[in-house]
N, C-alpha and C positions, 0 to 999 in steps of 0.2 A: 399431403401435409402430415407431419408427425404430431400426434396428440400430446407427446411429452416434450414437444418443442416449447422452449420458454418464450414468454411474451417480453419483448424488450421494454425496459423502463426508461422513460424520457424525463429528465430532470429539467424543468422549466423555471427560469428565474426572471420575473418581471419586477423591476424596481417599484417599490410601493407607490411612489408618486405617479408612475405611468399606469400602474394597475388601477389606481383611483380614477385616473383620466379615462381609462378603457371602460370602467364600470359606470362612469358618470353619464356617458351617452353611448348606449349599446348599438346605435344605428350609425355611428361615425365610422367612416371607412379610411381614416388616416392611420397608417400603421405606426406602431410604437416600437422602440428598440428593446430587445430582451436577450437573454442568453439561454441556450439549450445545450444540455449535455447528453450525448448518446454514446453508450459504451466508452465512457471516459473521454470522449472527444468533445472539446468545448467549441460551440458554434455561436457566432453572433448573428442574430436574426432580427427581422421585423415581424411584428405580430398584430393581428387584428381579428375581431370576431367575424365569422362567416355565416352565410345563409340569410334567409329573409325571416319567415315566421319563427324559425328555430332560435333566433337571437333572444327571444323572450323567455326561453326555457331556463330553468335553474342551472342545468349543466350546459355550459357553452361549447360551441364548436369554434375552431380557430383556423385561420389561414397563416401559414408560416412561410416567409421568404428568406432564403439564406443570403446573408450579407457578407460574412467573413468566416470561412472561405465563401466565395461567390456561388459555389454549387456544393451539394453534398449527395453522394451516391448518384451522380450524373443528373441531378434534379436541381432546378432553381427554386422551386417552391413545392410544398406539400399541404394537404388539407387534413386537419385533425377533426374527425366527426364524432360527436358525442353519442349518436344513435339513441337519443334520449327516449323517444316514444316507442322504440322497438325493444320489448322486454327480452327478446332472445339475443339481441345485439348482433345477430348473425345475418340478417336479411340482405343488407347492402353488399357485404362481401360474397355471400352465397350467390347473389344475382350476378355480380360483375364477373365472378369466376365461371358461372354458368354460361354467360355470353362468350367468354374466351373459349370455353369448351366446345361450343357449337359453331366456332369459326368466325366470330365477330371481333373487331377491334374492341378492347376494353381496358380500362385502367387497372394497374396492379394495386393491391391493397394488403395491409397487414394490421393485425391488432397490436396495440402498444398500451402500456400502462403509464399514465401521466401523473407526475408529481409536480405541483406548482408551489414555489416558495416554501418547500418543506412539507406541504400538505397534499395528501392523496386526492387526486381529482378523478381517478378511476380509469376504466377501460375505454379506449378510443379506437376508432378505425382510421389508420393513416391511409389516405387516398393519394395516388399519384396524380399530379396535375396534367391535364391534357393540353400540351403546348408543343413548341418546337423541340424541347428536350425529350418529350414523349416519342416524337417521330424519330429523332436521332438515335435514341436508345434501341429502337426496333429496326433500325436500318431502313426506315420507310422514306419514300421520296419527300423532299421538301414540299410544302404546300400551305394552304391557309386553314385555320381552325376558327370556327364560329361557335360560340355557346348559345344555346337556346335559353334565353333568360326569362321569357314569360309565354303566356298562352298564344301570343301572336306568331310564334314560331310554328305555325300550323300548315305551312306550304300553300296558303290561300291568298287571294287578293283581298279577302274580307277579314276584318279584325274580329278575333274571338272576344276581345276585351270591351270595345265600344260598339260592336255590331255594325259599324259602317265600313266603307272602303278604306283600306290602309293608306296612310299618307305617303309611305314609301315602301318599296318591295322588301327592304332588308330589316324592317321593323320586327322586333321580337328577338333579334340576334345581337350579340356583342362579339366583335372580332378579338380573338385571343392572340393570333399571330398571322402574318401574311402582309402582302403589300396592299396599297390602296386599290390597285387594279383588281385584286381578288374580290373586292366588294362588288365590282361590276359583274363578276362571274356569279356571285350569289344572287344579285338582282335578276340576271339573265335566267338563272335556274328557276326562280319563283315565277317569272313571266312565262317561261316555256311550259312549266307544269300546268299553268292555267289557260294557256292559249293554243297549245298543239291540238289539232282536231282529233276526234276519236279514231278516225280511220288511219291517221298517221302516227298515233301515240306509240305503238309498239316499236316501230323502227326509229322514231326520233328520240324518245326519252333515254335510250341507251347511250346517247351522245353526251348526256349530262349526269346521269346517275348510274352507279354500279348496281344494277337491279338485283343480281344474285346476292350481293352483300346486304342490300336493303331488305330482301326477303328473309335473310338469316336474322338480321336485327329485329324485324317485325315479329318473327317467330319467338325470339327471346322476350320481347315485351308481352306477347300473348301468353306464353307459358308462365312467366313470373307474375302476370296480371298487374302490371303497373299502369294504373288508370291515367296518370299524368304523363306517361312515357311517350305519347304520340305528339304532343304539342309542347313538351317541356322535357327536362331530364335527359337531354342528349347534347352532343356536340357534333357539328358538321365538319368533316375533313375533306378538302378538295385535294386529291392526289395530284401533285405537280407533274408526274409522268403521264398518267392516263387522262388527266383533266376531268376525272369523274368524282362526284361527291359520294362519300361514305358516311355512315352513322356510327357514333360512339356513345354507348349508354353512360348515364351519370346520375348519381343520387337515387339509389334503388332500395331505400329502406321500407317504402310502403308497398310491400310485395308479399308473396307466399302466404296469402290469406288474411293479411291485415292492411288497413288503410293508413293514411298519414297520421292519424291520431291513435293508432294501435288497435282500433276497433276491428271486429271480424268483418271480412269482406267475402261474401259467398263466392263459391267457385265458378258461378256463371255470370258474374258481374260484368265482365268484359267479353264481348263476343269475339269469334275468331277472325272477323273481318277488321277489327280495330277501328280507328278513325283517324282522320286528317286527310287533306285533299290528295296528297301524293299516294297514300295507301289506297284510297278509293279508286284512283285512276289506274294504278298498277294492277289492282285486283279485278279491274274491269276487262283486262286483256286475258283471254283464255289461256294462252301459253304461259304467262306469268302466274296465273292462278293455279294451274296444274302443277307448276314447279313448286309453288308455295305449299300445296297439298302434300307433295312428295317430301318436302323438308319437314313438315309437321309430323308425318308418319315416321320418318327416319329418327327424329329427335325423341318422339314418344318411345320408340323401340330402344334407342341407345343411351338416352340421357334422362329424360323426364319420366322417371319411374322410381318407385320406392327402393327396389333392389340396388339401383345405381346411386341414388341420392343419400340413402340412409347412412352408409359409412362416412361420407363427406360431411354430413350434418353433425354426426356424432363426434367425429374427430375435432371439428371446429369448436363444438360445445365443450368437449373435454379439455381442449387447450386453454380456453379462457376461464373455465369454472373456478380454478383456485384464485383468480384475480377479481372475480365478480364479488366475492365476499369482502373484498377490501375497497370496493367502489362505494363511496359515501351516498351516492344517489340511488343505488339499487340494491344494496346489500340486504335490505329487509324483504326483498322479493325473490329470494332464492328458490322458493317452491314454484313460483310462476316461471322463473328462468328455466328450471329443470323440466317443467311440463312442455315447454315450447317446441323442442325437437319433434315430439309426438304430434303436436298440433300441425307443424309444417308438413310432416309426412302424410297426415290425413288429408291436408289440402292438396298435396301432390296427387294422391290417389283419386280424389274427387275431381280435380281440375283435368287430369288426364282422361278420365272417363267422359267428362263433359266435352272436351276437345274432340275426342274420338267420335263421339256422337254427332258432332257438327261437321265433320270432314266432307260429308256428301254435298254440303252447300257450295263447295269449291269445284264441283264437277263441271 
């Protein structure tokens, strides 16, 4: 990425009556009509607030669905994330790009500057929606995509939320695209993860999960230290050609040394074994465990180190800096914003050292 690359300006117009309606009930999921101008191209859209706890923040995040024309840049919808609790504004994009870098499917993202009804709303991260258009854009086989919407997406038969047995196998997921039959494949996946015997697990699980890709995804969660990443913050894609499930990361702002509230998260907060039932069962198999160890070493050498990450972080920071001073929600925090790249680099150094010191556990 070029640090002198301009951040596109998005002009959003929401009729005042609809804006009033939107603000009246922030939890309402009924989209409202609006207009969006990007590079002089006028688009008619539907808009609604996005996220769960983030809806309560002063700076809102939005879900945008293209209505006329029906798609824009080969997408039906995009997400505009405020990244309100991340003083660097970089963590989500940094994470998603990192996943792509280490060979995992990951959504594209770009910084944009949002102006709403003539008033600056500031820097946003535009996130690609993970749906059938996402697959088509990459020439990937058709298949189903399920969003992990809460802590019950833990690959277990037991609920993380009410601590009892789940009422159904697909609880914790929301289907984004795919046929009804695909829901049966998801149920079968959860059942098999929990019922294949230990002796058969290594040869049977590969019929349901792309284990190599799962291990790469797991490595990404571990390096970025996304505490919620194991039971949340991901999408499941069942590749229609292979019939195997793959993981796609999602919402990675609580990473690189800070938690969901922007508080410091020590570098040893999440162990290298992670958690969730599927991870535990995969790492119980020596062959998979050794492969995971190899991947961690490879990524430590080639990607997760200060020499590799520093120019990436600096360029991203330099690209958005001129726009941060115009963001009404964070312009008073320029000093903190400028300190954050150094904080992230110190985390990388400490986290890499921690992971390196834990590798023996995977022998």
